[in-house]
N, C-alpha and C positions, 0 to 999 in steps of 0.2 A: 479720274473724273467719272461721275455717275452717268448712267444711261437714261435717256429720255425716250418715251414712247409717244408716237403720234398716230392716233387712230382716226381715219376719216370714216365717219359714220354714214354720211349721206352726201351725194353729189347729184343735184337735180337741176333741170332747166324748166323754166316756165315759158312755154312756147308762145304765149300771147305777146310777151314782151322780149323774148329771146334773151332772158337774163337767168343766170344760174346761181345756185347757192351751194357752198361747200360747208358742211358742219362736221365737227370732229371733237376729239377729247385728247388732252395732253396729260400723261401720267408719268410717274417715276417708273423706270424700266425694271427695277428690282422689287419694289414694294407694292406697286400698283396705285400708290397714293396720288391723288389729284394734285397738279401743280398750279396753284392759284396764282394768277397774274402772268403765267407763261405767255410767250408771244407765238402766234402763228401768222405767217405772211407768205405772199406769193413771191417766189424767187425772181429777182430782177426788177421788182416794182416796189412802190411804197405802200401798197395795199396790204393791210394786215388787221389783226384783231388780237385782243388780250383775252386769255382764258378767265372764266368766271370762278365762283367759289367751288364748283364741281369739276373744274378743268375743261369745261366746254367752250368752244369758240364757233363763230359763224362768219364766213366771208360771203358777202352778197353782191348782187349786181354784176355777175360775171358772164361774159359771152361764152358760147360753146367753144370748147378747145381743150388742150392739154396744159395742165398747170403743175409746177413743182411747188408743193407746200412745205415750208420749212418751219419746224418747231424749235424754239430756243427758250432757255431759262438759265439764269446765272448759276454757275457751278455744275452744269450738265453739258454733255456733248450734244450738239444740235443733231436733228434728224430730219431727213427730207423724204417726202413721199410723193409720187406722181399720181395725179388725179385727172380723169377725163370727164368733161361735161359734154354730153351729146346733144 
């Protein structure tokens, strides 16, 4: 099974509304090729996003806290990364 890479680029909080955003990119772990349509979601929830043509995704409206972000794509091993929004 091929490897999937999940890079979290940015995890920020907008203090006025206390809502955070997690942005990242999902790539093939060996070639670095973007995985169009791959899924990124918060473990244990139904909140998620699909990667765009460049492999980028965005999860918005998050409260401060620690989240496990899971990246999945058919034919690849899933990858989980812990992200903290302060």
